[in-house]
C-alpha positions as CSV (number, residue, x, y, z in Angstrom):
1,X,13.9,-2.7,-7.9
2,X,11.0,-2.4,-5.4
3,X,8.2,-4.9,-6.1
4,X,4.6,-4.7,-4.8
5,X,3.0,-8.0,-3.9
6,X,-0.8,-8.2,-3.2
7,X,-3.1,-11.0,-2.1
8,X,-0.5,-12.5,0.2
9,X,-2.1,-15.1,2.4
10,X,-2.5,-14.0,6.0
11,X,-0.6,-17.1,7.3
12,X,2.5,-16.3,5.1
13,X,5.6,-15.1,6.8
14,X,8.1,-12.6,5.5
15,X,10.7,-15.4,5.4
16,X,8.4,-17.6,3.2
17,X,7.7,-14.6,0.8
18,X,11.5,-13.8,0.7
19,X,12.2,-17.5,-0.1
20,X,9.8,-17.5,-3.0
21,X,11.5,-14.5,-4.6
22,X,15.0,-15.7,-3.9
23,X,14.4,-18.4,-6.6
24,X,14.9,-15.5,-9.1
25,X,17.8,-13.7,-7.5
26,X,19.1,-12.0,-4.4
27,X,16.4,-10.3,-2.2
28,X,17.6,-7.3,-0.3
29,X,14.4,-7.1,1.8
30,X,11.0,-8.6,2.2
31,X,8.2,-6.7,4.1
32,X,4.6,-7.7,4.8
33,X,2.6,-4.7,5.8
34,X,0.8,-5.2,9.2
35,X,-2.3,-3.5,10.5
36,X,-1.3,-1.1,13.3
37,X,-4.2,-2.0,15.5
38,X,-4.7,-5.8,15.1
39,X,-1.0,-6.6,14.2
40,X,-2.3,-8.9,11.5
41,X,-1.1,-9.0,7.9
42,X,-3.0,-6.6,5.6
43,X,-2.4,-9.0,2.7
44,X,0.2,-7.0,0.8
45,X,3.9,-6.2,1.0
46,X,7.1,-5.3,-0.8
47,X,10.1,-7.1,-2.0
48,X,13.3,-5.3,-2.9
49,X,15.8,-6.9,-5.3
50,X,19.1,-5.3,-6.4
51,X,19.2,-6.8,-9.9
52,X,16.5,-5.3,-12.1
53,X,16.6,-8.1,-14.6
54,X,16.0,-10.7,-11.9
55,X,13.2,-8.6,-10.4
56,X,11.5,-8.4,-13.8
57,X,11.8,-12.1,-14.2
58,X,10.3,-12.6,-10.7
59,X,7.4,-10.2,-11.5
60,X,6.6,-12.1,-14.8
61,X,6.9,-15.5,-13.2
62,X,5.1,-14.9,-9.9
63,X,2.2,-12.6,-11.0
64,X,-0.8,-15.0,-10.9
65,X,1.3,-17.6,-9.0
66,X,-0.6,-19.7,-6.4
67,X,1.1,-19.1,-3.1
68,X,-0.2,-21.0,-0.1
69,X,-3.6,-21.2,-1.7
70,X,-3.9,-17.6,-2.9
71,X,-3.1,-16.1,-6.3
72,X,-0.5,-13.4,-6.0
73,X,-0.6,-10.1,-7.8
74,X,2.9,-8.9,-8.4
75,X,3.9,-5.5,-10.0
76,X,6.7,-3.1,-10.0
77,X,6.0,-0.7,-7.0
78,X,5.2,2.9,-7.9
79,X,7.2,5.5,-6.1
80,X,5.8,6.8,-2.9
81,X,4.4,10.3,-3.3
82,X,3.9,13.0,-0.7
83,X,0.4,13.8,-1.9
84,X,-2.4,12.9,0.5
85,X,-4.2,9.6,-0.2
86,X,-7.7,11.1,-0.3
87,X,-9.0,14.3,-1.6
88,X,-11.0,16.9,0.3
89,X,-10.1,18.9,3.2
90,X,-11.6,19.9,6.5
91,X,-15.0,21.3,5.7
92,X,-16.1,22.3,9.2
93,X,-19.2,24.1,10.0
94,X,-19.6,27.6,8.8
95,X,-22.5,29.7,9.8
96,X,-24.0,31.9,7.1
97,X,-24.1,35.7,7.1
98,X,-25.1,38.0,9.9
99,X,-28.6,38.5,11.1
100,X,-28.7,42.2,11.9
101,X,-29.0,41.5,15.5
102,X,-28.2,44.9,17.1
103,X,-29.2,47.1,14.1
104,X,-31.2,50.2,14.8
105,X,-34.3,50.8,12.8
106,X,-33.8,54.1,10.9
107,X,-37.0,55.2,9.3
């Protein structure tokens, strides 16, 4: 099961986060998402656990848990979708109708 973890303290390491979840069962992977520009933690990450029962127990126990001074938010991760994150598309600038520039006056 893939678990979403939010409100991770910036000073926390992936190893510390993994260790916290290992108290409930085997952790396949632990990943804290980093900002591409600053290379600092974005404050959330993902834990992957092979045993669904252990993962559910970890979610129940660690949601609201105080970890290094911050209260964790722990949920089952939703599947990633291919849909774009934000709506809207490229508006661009469109000029309105023609102005009759080279029209001959026919009276």
